[in-house]
N, C-alpha and C positions, 0 to 999 in steps of 0.2 A: 644785774640782775634780781637781789633780793628787795628793792626798792620798793615799798608800797605807796599806793596814795594818801595821803594825811586825813582821807575821811574815814577810810579804813579801820573802825576800833581795834584798838590794842589792851590785851590784857595779859597781866603780871602772873606768873603760874611759877611756882615752887615746888621742884618734884623732888622728895629727899628718897632718897636710893642707896642699897646696902653699896660697898666697896667694887664689889665683884660686878652686880650691871653697870655703873657705872666706869668700870673698866673697859668693860664689853663698848661703851658708848661712847669713847676718848677717841680714838680716831676718828670717828664721822665730827666729835664735835670741835676736835682739835686741829686735825688736817684735812677735814672735807671741808662741806658746805656748813653742818651746823644750823642744817633747815629742812628740814620736813611739809611736806605736804600732803591734804587730804579734801575730797570733796562731799558736797553735803548735795549728793543726788537723788532728785526728782524723775520720778516715770509722769507722763501729759496726764494720769490721775491722783498726781498729788503724795504719790507713795515714796519713801526715804530706805533708799538700800545701803545696808550696812552688815558688816563683816561680825565675828568674833573668830577668836587666832588665842595663842598659848600666852604671849603676854600682857594681855588686859582684862580687866576685871567686871566685862558685859560686852554690849554692842559697841562700836566704834565706825566710826567713818571711815571708809577704804583712804587710804592713805600710805605713806614713808618716804624713805631720805631720799634728797633732792640730789642729780649726782653732778660730781663738778662740771661746768660746764654748761647742765640743764637748765633749761626755767624752770621756774616753778611750778607754774600752772601747765607744763608739758609733763612734767612728774609727775602730778596730781591725776594726768588722763592718762599716763602711762600706769599709776599705782591702781584705779579705776581698771582700767582693764585688765590689770593681772590679776586683781583680788575679787573682781567681780564676774570679771568678763565680758561684761558691758563697753560698748563704744560710744563714750558722753561728750558732749559738748560741755568744755569749760568756759565758763561765766569769769564775770569779778571775784575778789577776793570779796568774805563776809569778816574775817577776823581774824588779825595774827596773835599767838597768843608766848609774850617775849618771855622761855623759861629758864628759870634758873637750876641748875643743877647743883644738888647737894647731898653732900653723904650724912648719912643717916648713922654713922658711927660718933663722930664727931664735930654736925653741923656746918661744916665749913662749906662753901661756896667752890666746884671744882671748873664747873664750865657754863657756860648759859648756848642758848641756842634759841631757836625762832620754829614756829608752827602755822602754816597759814593753811587757812579751812577756807576753797573757794565753791562757789555756788558751781551747778551742771544741772545736767538734761540728759537722760539717757531712758532708752525703753526697750522690753526685751524680757526672753527669761533668762533668771541667774542659772548657770549648770551647777551640778554637783561638785560641792568643796574638792574635794578630792581631784576635781579639774581646773582647782584655781592655785595661785599664788606661785612662786617662782622654786620656794622648793616644797619635798613632800611634806605634809599635815601640817603645813603653814598656817592653810583658813581652816578653823575648824567646820563653823558655819558662814553663809549667806543669804539673805534674801529680803524681798521686798515688804516696809512697814506701812502698815494705814497710819499710824501715828509714831512719837517717839516712843521708845520701849521704857520702861522707870528704870530698867539694868543697864545703861549708858555711860561708858567708858568718858571720863575726864565730864562730866553732867554738869557742875557746877560750874565749869568755864564755858563753856558749847550749849549749854541749851536752846539761852535766849538765842543765838545764831542759829541754829535747825528749824 
């Protein structure tokens, strides 16, 4: 389910997080899929849809955790719908981030995961943020952009693939 073609670029990413945040992610990483999927979704005019939520430090790709037994591309499509209200066609993977989760307290690696970004196409209006996400106030903002904003979460890992 989580094997990606060898031609898909892979980038290493180290996330230094406080123990409290690592604790919140531990079950997903060690007992769940340790896999997240997102989309770089473009509309027919070439605009990109991005979201902002409480845990990011800027605009980010619509995406989230892959559920057990769920194909990553299906998770990317589900997350796109939940976070933007858009029904999209998900294509090929653009990049896979091989993530190391490291304690900000002692510098030791706690677990690893993967984050895959798929290409996608969609069109339409993005609803008000109050209508998006699976939990109240999950999505603070969502909108189409003519070009990538400067405040892009994980910019150094993702910009060249978007």
